[in-house]
C-alpha positions in Angstrom: -22.2 124.0 1.1 -22.7 124.5 -2.6 -22.2 128.0 -4.3 -23.4 129.2 -7.7 -22.8 132.5 -9.5 -25.7 134.3 -11.2 -24.7 136.9 -13.9 -28.3 139.0 -12.6 -29.2 140.8 -9.1 -32.9 141.8 -9.6 -35.0 138.9 -8.7 -37.4 139.5 -11.8 -34.0 138.9 -14.1 -32.8 136.0 -12.1 -35.8 134.0 -12.1 -35.7 133.3 -15.9 -32.3 132.0 -15.1 -33.8 128.9 -13.1 -36.0 127.0 -15.4 -38.7 125.1 -13.9 -38.8 127.7 -10.6 -36.2 128.5 -7.7 -37.0 124.8 -5.8 -36.8 122.7 -8.7 -33.8 124.3 -10.1 -32.3 124.3 -6.5 -33.0 120.7 -6.0 -31.3 120.3 -9.3 -28.1 121.9 -8.1 -28.0 119.6 -5.0 -28.3 116.2 -6.8 -25.9 117.1 -9.6 -23.3 117.9 -6.8 -24.2 114.4 -5.0 -25.8 115.8 -2.0 -27.4 113.6 -0.2 -30.8 115.3 0.8 -32.4 114.1 3.9 -29.2 112.9 4.9 -26.8 115.7 5.5 -27.6 119.7 6.2 -26.9 121.5 2.5 -26.7 125.0 2.4 -26.9 126.7 -1.3 -25.6 130.5 -1.8 -26.4 132.3 -5.0 -24.1 134.6 -5.4 -25.4 137.1 -7.7 -23.3 139.8 -9.5 -24.4 142.3 -12.1 -21.6 145.3 -12.7 -21.0 146.8 -9.5 -24.2 145.2 -7.6 -23.9 142.2 -5.3 -26.7 140.6 -3.9 -26.5 136.9 -2.2 -29.1 134.6 -1.5 -29.3 131.2 0.8 -31.4 128.2 0.3 -31.0 125.5 3.1 -32.4 122.2 3.7 -32.0 120.2 6.9 -31.1 116.8 6.9 -34.6 116.4 9.1 -37.5 116.6 6.8 -39.5 118.2 10.0 -37.3 121.2 9.8 -39.0 123.8 7.7 -36.4 124.7 4.6 -35.2 128.0 4.1 -35.6 129.2 0.4 -34.7 132.9 -1.0 -38.4 134.2 -1.1 -37.2 136.9 -3.2 -36.6 134.7 -6.4 -39.6 132.3 -5.7 -41.9 132.6 -8.7 -45.3 133.5 -7.6 -46.4 130.1 -8.0 -43.8 129.0 -5.4 -44.6 131.6 -2.9 -48.3 130.4 -2.9 -46.8 127.1 -1.1 -44.9 129.0 1.5 -44.7 131.9 3.7 -42.1 134.4 4.1 -40.3 134.5 7.2 -39.4 137.7 9.1 
């Protein structure tokens, strides 16, 4: 499990903190942490804090590449959302 702390809670304010988009940014976080993607289960919590407001987002990648990844839909860019679908 990996945890990142971000100083914003609103998705439109979080997106600029993730150069290249959420997917690319989370991938970089996993790689810098030494996570062997495709070999281990990886969960990444985004803890977003802005004053008294708190919001949590979760990204999860299974070791099994056939399992759909879980990504924080709210913070994905429009381009990233076009490549996937929201799970309810």
